[in-house]
Backbone bond lengths (Angstrom), bond angles and torsions (degrees), N, CA, C in turn:
res aa  C-N    CA-C-N  psi(-1)  N-CA   C-N-CA  omega(-1)  CA-C   N-CA-C  phi
1 M - - - 1.463 - - 1.521 109.02 -
2 V 1.325 117.45 132.78 1.454 121.91 179.66 1.507 109.77 -78.99
3 R 1.325 117.16 127.15 1.460 121.60 178.99 1.506 109.14 -97.38
4 T 1.320 116.47 135.89 1.454 120.58 -177.71 1.510 110.60 -126.85
5 A 1.318 115.27 149.31 1.455 120.62 176.20 1.512 108.84 -74.41
6 P 1.335 118.23 156.52 1.463 120.33 176.28 1.511 110.59 -54.02
7 I 1.336 116.78 153.75 1.455 121.96 -175.94 1.519 111.79 -56.45
8 L 1.326 116.89 -41.69 1.458 119.06 -178.32 1.515 110.94 -64.33
9 L 1.329 116.76 -43.26 1.452 120.15 -179.71 1.512 110.53 -63.09
10 F 1.328 115.88 -41.21 1.461 119.82 179.84 1.522 111.13 -62.54
11 A 1.325 116.88 -40.42 1.462 120.68 -179.03 1.520 111.57 -64.21
12 L 1.329 116.14 -28.38 1.455 119.81 -177.75 1.516 112.84 -95.15
13 L 1.343 115.83 -4.91 1.447 119.89 -174.37 1.523 111.62 -61.00
14 V 1.304 116.38 132.80 1.456 121.65 174.39 1.521 106.70 -118.36
15 T 1.298 118.26 113.98 1.449 121.38 -177.59 1.505 109.90 -78.99
16 A 1.343 114.69 169.07 1.458 119.78 178.50 1.509 111.60 -67.18
17 C 1.343 117.58 -15.60 1.466 120.37 175.39 1.522 110.21 -75.94
18 G 1.324 117.35 -10.11 1.467 121.50 -175.50 1.504 109.72 117.18
19 G 1.305 119.15 171.98 1.455 119.83 -178.84 1.500 111.88 -158.18
20 G 1.325 114.38 175.84 1.451 119.95 178.43 1.500 109.67 -145.14
21 K 1.311 117.11 169.20 1.445 121.68 -178.62 1.524 109.81 -72.53
22 G 1.327 115.55 148.99 1.451 119.60 178.20 1.523 110.37 -67.51
23 R 1.335 117.28 153.23 1.456 121.58 -179.61 1.516 108.58 -125.65
24 D 1.335 115.48 158.53 1.456 119.91 177.06 1.517 109.81 -65.50
25 V 1.308 115.62 138.30 1.453 121.06 -179.86 1.522 109.66 -87.26
26 V 1.316 116.15 129.48 1.463 122.04 176.72 1.518 107.85 -110.17
27 P 1.337 119.03 106.17 1.466 120.70 -177.60 1.523 111.82 -60.01
28 R 1.323 116.38 140.15 1.442 123.50 173.79 1.517 108.76 -106.81
29 A 1.314 116.46 170.29 1.461 119.51 175.09 1.520 108.83 -59.60
30 N 1.309 116.49 134.43 1.462 120.10 -176.50 1.532 110.32 -80.23
31 D 1.356 114.02 72.43 1.457 120.10 -178.34 1.525 111.32 -107.71
32 A 1.323 115.80 26.67 1.458 120.42 -177.33 1.519 111.69 -63.16
33 F 1.334 114.23 147.81 1.467 123.00 170.94 1.528 114.33 65.38
34 K 1.350 116.94 30.55 1.456 118.92 175.91 1.530 111.88 -86.62
35 S 1.335 116.91 -20.81 1.460 119.24 -179.46 1.522 110.31 -75.84
36 E 1.318 115.75 152.93 1.462 120.30 -179.25 1.531 112.20 -63.55
37 P 1.360 120.32 -43.94 1.473 119.70 176.91 1.518 112.76 -58.32
38 A 1.340 116.46 -39.24 1.468 119.80 179.60 1.514 110.83 -65.49
39 R 1.331 117.08 -43.25 1.464 120.13 179.56 1.533 111.04 -65.05
40 Q 1.323 116.67 -38.22 1.459 119.82 178.50 1.526 110.89 -66.28
41 C 1.329 116.31 -34.86 1.466 120.22 178.06 1.522 110.60 -64.47
42 L 1.327 116.96 -42.37 1.460 120.25 178.12 1.521 110.86 -63.21
43 K 1.326 116.88 -38.63 1.469 120.59 177.82 1.526 110.57 -62.44
44 S 1.331 115.57 -36.72 1.458 120.15 178.63 1.523 111.46 -65.10
45 L 1.334 116.71 -41.89 1.461 120.19 176.94 1.525 110.94 -60.31
46 K 1.320 116.36 -46.05 1.457 120.87 -179.76 1.519 111.10 -62.06
47 A 1.324 116.54 -42.70 1.456 121.24 -178.45 1.528 111.93 -63.16
48 N 1.326 115.96 -25.05 1.470 120.82 -179.63 1.525 112.18 -101.31
49 N 1.332 115.93 19.59 1.469 122.63 175.63 1.531 113.27 58.71
50 V 1.325 115.65 35.26 1.467 120.90 175.77 1.524 108.07 -94.74
51 Q 1.318 116.74 124.37 1.455 121.08 177.47 1.529 109.20 -94.30
52 Y 1.325 116.32 133.63 1.453 121.34 -174.61 1.524 110.10 -150.53
53 T 1.323 114.53 165.29 1.464 121.95 173.46 1.527 108.50 -122.35
54 P 1.339 119.15 121.24 1.468 120.63 175.74 1.526 109.76 -64.58
55 L 1.314 117.09 140.33 1.457 121.32 -179.50 1.525 110.56 -109.74
56 P 1.338 117.62 148.48 1.472 120.30 177.95 1.519 110.68 -68.93
57 N 1.313 116.28 148.94 1.463 120.48 174.51 1.525 109.13 -64.41
58 Q 1.342 115.30 138.40 1.460 119.75 -178.87 1.523 110.64 -141.54
59 S 1.342 115.68 148.67 1.455 122.56 173.51 1.525 107.84 -116.67
60 F 1.331 116.40 133.36 1.465 120.86 -176.22 1.522 112.65 -109.83
61 G 1.331 117.72 4.74 1.450 120.82 -177.88 1.519 111.50 86.87
62 G 1.314 115.93 157.20 1.460 120.02 177.90 1.515 113.94 68.37
63 G 1.336 116.87 15.41 1.460 120.70 -178.22 1.509 113.77 90.23
64 C 1.325 117.83 -9.01 1.466 121.46 179.72 1.527 109.91 -77.48
65 Q 1.315 116.54 133.81 1.456 120.10 -179.13 1.522 110.66 -160.91
66 T 1.310 114.98 157.53 1.458 120.89 175.69 1.521 107.72 -123.62
67 I 1.327 115.72 110.76 1.455 122.97 -176.62 1.524 109.38 -118.36
68 D 1.328 116.89 131.49 1.465 122.05 -179.88 1.528 110.97 53.23
69 T 1.332 116.33 51.80 1.460 120.90 179.71 1.520 111.23 -108.02
70 V 1.326 114.69 163.15 1.461 121.40 179.28 1.522 109.23 -132.12
71 K 1.311 114.59 161.77 1.454 122.68 171.42 1.526 106.71 -110.98
72 L 1.333 116.98 114.13 1.455 119.99 179.03 1.519 109.78 -70.46
73 M 1.330 116.03 130.98 1.453 121.19 -178.18 1.528 111.97 -107.00
74 Q 1.336 116.37 -41.84 1.459 119.56 -179.14 1.523 109.90 -159.36
75 F 1.339 115.55 136.13 1.455 121.01 173.73 1.521 107.29 -152.34
76 S 1.322 118.41 -156.92 1.463 120.18 -169.50 1.518 114.39 -65.66
77 T 1.323 118.36 -25.76 1.464 121.93 -175.03 1.516 110.23 -137.38
78 D 1.321 116.81 141.96 1.459 120.56 176.22 1.529 108.84 -65.06
79 A 1.335 116.35 149.07 1.465 121.30 177.89 1.520 109.11 -146.96
80 S 1.325 116.32 152.43 1.459 120.80 -178.48 1.517 110.92 -114.00
81 N 1.341 114.82 152.53 1.472 123.86 171.46 1.523 115.44 65.62
82 L 1.319 118.60 22.33 1.459 119.81 178.63 1.523 110.00 -83.70
83 G 1.332 115.27 123.19 1.453 120.92 175.58 1.511 109.93 -109.39
84 A 1.331 117.10 -145.95 1.459 121.68 -179.35 1.523 110.53 -60.49
85 M 1.328 115.40 131.89 1.466 121.84 178.00 1.523 108.85 -134.23
86 T 1.326 117.40 138.19 1.450 118.57 171.64 1.523 107.79 -60.76
87 C 1.318 116.32 152.03 1.459 119.24 -177.11 1.530 112.59 -59.96
88 P 1.350 119.92 -43.75 1.463 118.74 177.44 1.528 113.39 -59.73
89 L 1.334 116.89 -38.12 1.459 119.72 177.44 1.524 110.11 -65.32
90 A 1.333 116.87 -43.96 1.464 120.57 178.96 1.518 111.13 -61.32
91 A 1.330 117.46 -41.02 1.456 121.44 -179.68 1.532 110.64 -65.15
92 S 1.329 116.90 -43.77 1.466 120.36 -179.93 1.517 111.46 -68.33
93 F 1.332 116.73 -40.28 1.467 120.63 -178.27 1.523 111.07 -65.71
94 T 1.314 117.47 -45.58 1.470 119.75 -178.58 1.525 111.25 -68.50
95 A 1.338 117.07 -35.08 1.470 119.82 177.15 1.525 110.33 -68.30
96 W 1.334 117.00 -39.74 1.471 121.54 177.21 1.523 110.65 -62.82
97 A 1.324 116.88 -42.25 1.466 120.68 179.31 1.521 111.39 -61.58
98 K 1.326 116.22 -40.96 1.470 120.98 -176.03 1.519 113.01 -79.11
99 H 1.317 116.43 -44.80 1.461 120.30 -170.72 1.527 114.76 -98.45
100 A 1.333 117.28 -10.25 1.462 120.28 179.38 1.521 112.32 -120.34
101 V 1.330 116.67 -54.13 1.463 120.09 -174.03 1.521 112.13 -63.42
102 R 1.307 117.57 -52.66 1.466 120.24 -175.50 1.530 112.94 -65.55
103 P 1.335 119.49 -46.94 1.465 119.11 177.54 1.535 113.11 -62.59
104 A 1.342 116.94 -39.24 1.467 120.13 -179.46 1.523 111.40 -65.77
105 A 1.320 116.68 -37.25 1.467 120.09 178.72 1.525 110.47 -63.68
106 R 1.311 116.63 -42.74 1.465 119.75 178.73 1.525 110.68 -65.26
107 Q 1.329 116.57 -41.67 1.454 120.89 -176.55 1.526 112.87 -68.74
108 Y 1.323 117.10 -47.13 1.459 120.18 -173.00 1.531 114.43 -95.62
109 L 1.336 116.32 -27.23 1.463 119.57 -173.47 1.518 113.49 -115.61
110 G 1.324 117.43 -10.00 1.455 120.88 177.23 1.506 114.41 68.54
111 S 1.322 117.57 24.14 1.456 121.92 179.55 1.521 108.58 -151.66
112 D 1.325 116.03 160.10 1.462 120.33 179.31 1.527 110.37 -89.19
113 V 1.326 115.95 152.66 1.471 121.40 174.23 1.528 108.25 -86.38
114 V 1.330 116.66 126.72 1.462 120.44 179.20 1.527 112.14 -105.15
115 K 1.332 117.05 -14.68 1.469 119.05 177.16 1.522 110.64 -156.47
116 I 1.326 114.39 138.28 1.459 121.47 172.13 1.523 106.89 -104.87
117 E 1.318 117.18 122.27 1.458 121.17 179.21 1.528 109.47 -92.96
118 T 1.321 116.55 122.09 1.462 120.08 177.54 1.520 110.16 -114.95
119 M 1.322 114.93 165.40 1.460 121.93 176.04 1.526 110.64 -99.47
120 G 1.317 116.66 6.78 1.448 120.05 175.63 1.515 113.44 112.66
121 T 1.332 114.34 -179.85 1.461 122.23 -176.03 1.531 109.91 -123.72
122 Y 1.328 117.36 -83.54 1.468 120.75 -178.21 1.525 111.64 -68.13
123 N 1.342 115.55 134.54 1.460 122.17 175.16 1.523 107.19 -161.21
124 C 1.324 117.64 116.53 1.474 121.91 -176.14 1.522 109.50 -76.38
125 R 1.335 116.08 97.93 1.468 120.39 -178.80 1.522 110.89 -160.83
126 K 1.317 115.28 170.16 1.457 122.54 175.32 1.531 109.28 -83.53
127 V 1.325 115.86 168.51 1.460 121.22 175.96 1.521 109.71 -58.44
128 N 1.341 115.41 131.80 1.467 122.23 -179.56 1.520 113.79 60.58
129 G 1.351 117.46 17.72 1.451 120.34 177.83 1.512 113.87 73.13
130 A 1.349 117.36 17.34 1.469 121.22 -178.48 1.531 110.61 -68.68
131 R 1.334 116.03 160.67 1.464 120.60 -179.71 1.517 112.35 -79.03
132 S 1.329 116.60 -22.21 1.461 120.63 179.71 1.522 108.97 -139.31
133 G 1.316 114.85 168.95 1.454 119.07 178.61 1.513 112.78 109.67
134 K 1.302 115.69 -163.92 1.451 123.26 -175.66 1.519 111.66 -71.55
135 L 1.333 116.16 142.61 1.458 120.47 174.64 1.523 110.26 -67.90
136 S 1.314 115.79 142.38 1.463 121.55 175.10 1.520 109.85 -69.79
137 E 1.327 116.94 155.61 1.464 120.53 173.15 1.528 110.92 -63.92
138 H 1.328 116.91 -19.86 1.471 120.42 174.32 1.528 110.38 -62.02
139 A 1.318 117.53 -28.53 1.465 122.12 -178.05 1.519 112.23 -69.67
140 F 1.338 116.32 -7.57 1.466 120.88 178.88 1.530 111.79 -121.72
141 G 1.332 116.86 10.05 1.458 120.10 -176.31 1.518 111.42 66.81
142 N 1.332 116.45 26.56 1.455 121.48 -174.56 1.529 112.32 -110.35
143 A 1.348 115.93 20.94 1.463 120.89 -179.52 1.524 109.47 -148.51
144 V 1.334 114.80 153.72 1.464 120.95 176.46 1.523 107.97 -141.30
145 D 1.326 116.70 142.06 1.458 122.85 177.46 1.523 109.02 -110.32
146 V 1.320 117.02 126.48 1.467 122.51 -177.43 1.518 109.40 -109.78
147 A 1.337 116.71 124.86 1.460 120.89 -173.85 1.520 114.62 -106.36
148 A 1.340 118.54 -33.93 1.468 119.02 -172.85 1.518 110.91 -163.28
149 F 1.337 114.03 169.00 1.456 122.50 -179.45 1.526 108.86 -134.29
150 V 1.311 116.77 128.53 1.462 121.79 178.76 1.522 108.21 -101.04
151 L 1.330 116.28 128.90 1.454 121.59 -176.68 1.520 111.96 -95.90
152 Q 1.297 114.98 160.16 1.463 121.05 -179.67 1.527 111.53 -62.34
153 D 1.335 116.98 -30.28 1.467 119.82 -179.54 1.528 112.69 -83.66
154 G 1.342 116.81 5.91 1.457 120.84 175.28 1.515 115.47 99.77
155 R 1.310 118.00 -13.72 1.457 119.96 179.50 1.535 111.11 -70.42
156 R 1.328 115.56 151.01 1.457 122.03 175.48 1.523 107.68 -123.54
157 I 1.328 116.14 117.11 1.456 121.36 -178.68 1.527 107.68 -102.90
158 S 1.318 116.80 109.83 1.460 120.48 -179.17 1.527 109.96 -100.53
159 V 1.317 115.35 151.88 1.460 120.14 176.33 1.524 109.43 -63.44
160 L 1.328 116.80 -39.36 1.459 121.61 -177.63 1.529 112.23 -59.79
161 N 1.333 116.68 -47.99 1.459 120.62 -174.92 1.528 113.91 -93.67
162 G 1.336 115.92 -24.93 1.454 118.61 -173.98 1.511 115.42 -91.09
163 W 1.347 117.57 -22.75 1.464 119.62 -175.65 1.532 111.64 -58.13
164 N 1.316 115.86 -39.15 1.464 121.08 176.20 1.526 110.29 -118.47
165 G 1.323 115.49 30.58 1.456 121.26 -177.32 1.515 113.37 -94.04
166 K 1.329 116.43 -138.80 1.457 121.82 -179.48 1.526 110.53 -63.23
167 D 1.319 115.22 155.83 1.462 120.00 -175.80 1.520 112.71 -56.44
168 D 1.350 117.32 -43.45 1.467 119.51 -177.69 1.526 111.49 -68.48
169 E 1.334 117.25 -35.52 1.456 120.86 178.07 1.531 110.73 -69.48
170 R 1.309 116.22 -41.24 1.468 120.78 177.62 1.528 110.47 -60.25
171 A 1.331 116.12 -45.88 1.462 120.43 -178.92 1.525 111.07 -64.28
172 F 1.320 116.55 -41.11 1.458 122.37 179.35 1.532 111.02 -61.38
173 L 1.311 117.05 -51.08 1.468 120.99 -176.98 1.519 111.86 -67.75
174 R 1.303 117.62 -36.11 1.460 119.39 178.19 1.522 112.01 -69.83
175 R 1.314 117.30 -34.55 1.454 119.63 175.08 1.537 110.34 -64.67
176 L 1.321 116.75 -40.64 1.469 119.86 178.91 1.522 111.33 -65.69
177 H 1.320 116.63 -40.25 1.458 120.93 177.71 1.524 110.19 -62.49
178 E 1.331 116.11 -45.47 1.463 121.26 -179.74 1.526 111.46 -62.89
179 S 1.319 116.83 -44.48 1.461 120.26 -178.90 1.529 111.27 -67.93
180 A 1.335 117.23 -33.23 1.463 120.41 178.91 1.528 110.88 -64.17
181 C 1.321 116.80 -32.39 1.464 120.54 -179.34 1.525 112.00 -64.29
182 K 1.324 117.79 -16.38 1.460 122.08 178.67 1.528 112.07 -91.60
183 R 1.337 117.27 -7.48 1.464 120.97 -174.28 1.523 114.04 -120.14
184 F 1.336 117.88 -27.64 1.461 121.53 -175.34 1.525 110.47 -112.86
185 G 1.327 116.21 155.76 1.454 120.53 -179.89 1.514 113.08 -72.61
186 T 1.345 116.63 -36.07 1.460 122.38 178.08 1.513 109.21 -133.49
187 V 1.317 116.57 131.80 1.465 122.53 177.77 1.521 107.66 -131.35
188 L 1.340 117.04 120.64 1.456 122.70 179.75 1.518 109.47 -124.93
189 G 1.325 116.30 138.11 1.459 121.08 179.77 1.509 111.84 -139.64
190 P 1.329 117.40 -165.21 1.468 121.74 -176.22 1.524 114.47 -57.35
191 N 1.320 118.24 -28.44 1.461 119.97 179.66 1.525 113.02 -76.35
192 Y 1.332 117.08 -9.43 1.461 120.24 -178.81 1.519 111.21 -78.37
193 N 1.334 116.82 -56.96 1.468 120.81 175.61 1.525 109.42 -164.13
194 A 1.332 115.61 173.12 1.465 120.70 -175.55 1.522 112.59 -62.98
195 A 1.346 117.19 -29.28 1.464 120.61 -179.01 1.519 112.04 -65.43
196 H 1.324 117.29 -19.92 1.467 121.13 -179.25 1.525 112.08 -108.26
197 A 1.318 116.67 20.80 1.464 120.53 -179.68 1.517 112.48 -64.90
198 N 1.334 116.99 -24.89 1.470 119.70 -174.14 1.523 113.82 -111.85
199 H 1.349 118.01 11.12 1.459 117.87 -179.99 1.526 112.20 -164.37
200 F 1.319 114.63 161.98 1.456 122.02 168.15 1.524 107.58 -97.31
201 H 1.308 116.64 134.96 1.465 121.70 173.69 1.520 107.83 -106.22
202 F 1.350 116.59 125.34 1.455 122.25 176.53 1.527 108.72 -121.18
203 D 1.322 117.42 134.07 1.458 118.95 171.63 1.522 110.28 -147.56
204 M 1.337 114.95 167.42 1.463 121.46 -177.95 1.517 111.01 -108.32
205 G 1.344 116.54 23.67 1.457 120.02 -174.64 1.513 114.71 -68.68
206 K 1.326 117.97 -30.90 1.458 121.43 -179.09 1.526 109.58 -93.35
207 S 1.322 116.51 136.96 1.456 120.65 179.31 1.519 110.68 -61.03
208 M 1.338 116.47 136.57 1.453 121.35 178.01 1.529 111.23 -101.66
209 K 1.340 117.53 13.56 1.451 120.63 -176.83 1.526 112.25 -61.60
210 D 1.333 116.18 -32.02 1.461 119.09 -178.86 1.528 111.29 -89.19
211 G 1.337 116.35 3.72 1.463 120.68 177.45 1.509 114.18 76.76
212 S 1.324 118.14 12.46 1.448 121.21 -178.34 1.522 110.92 -119.76
213 A 1.324 115.55 162.04 1.457 120.61 178.98 1.514 108.68 -136.24
214 Y 1.340 116.29 160.67 1.451 120.45 170.33 1.516 105.90 -84.29
215 C 1.304 116.77 104.95 1.471 121.33 -169.40 1.523 109.93 -123.17
216 R 1.341 115.20 113.36 1.470 119.75 -178.44 1.531 110.35 -136.29
C-alpha cells in the first residue's frame, strides 16, 4: 500500500531539487485519459496489477498543471510521498520498482526492499528551483525524486550515504541508476551536481523514441 503525507504537508513539500509556494487550484474539465495513448497506458498499469486512481485535470497557475495523471494506490513495493503522476511516469516507476529495485536488493544486499522513500512528484517550480527559466517536469507531475530504500532486515540505504558508502550499497545504487536510464527520459544522480547528492531524479520529459535517455 502506498503511504502518502497529508494533503497540506504535500502542498508545502520542498524537495531537494528545489521548491515553490503552493498555488490555488483551478479545476479544469475532467476530460482526462480521452487520448488513445493515455488509455493504452492505463491498460498497461492494469495488466501489471498496479492499482491506481485517475485524477481530474487541474491547472495551478503559472503554467503548472497536472494532465492525465494518476494516484498510485498499490503495486509491487510500498512507496512514500507519491502524489499526482503522469501515466507514463507511473508505468515506468512501478516497472522499475518491480524489475530493478527488488532484484538488485536481493542480489547486492541479500534482503528485499519493503519501501521506496521518495521526495514527491508534483511541485510547481522552475528547474532547480530557479526564479526564472523553464518549468521543471515536477510542475506537470512528470517527475519523481527517490531518496532511499528500506530493507526487510531493517537497513535503510539512502542515496546520500550509500552512493559513496559500502561496496554493496554502492553497487546496489549504481545498478538502480543504470537500470533507470533504460526506463526514464531523464535520470540525474549524485554525479550530476551537488543538488542531487541525496536523491535520484527521474522524469519522462525527454522522448524515449530513440531508445536513449539523458543519464547523468
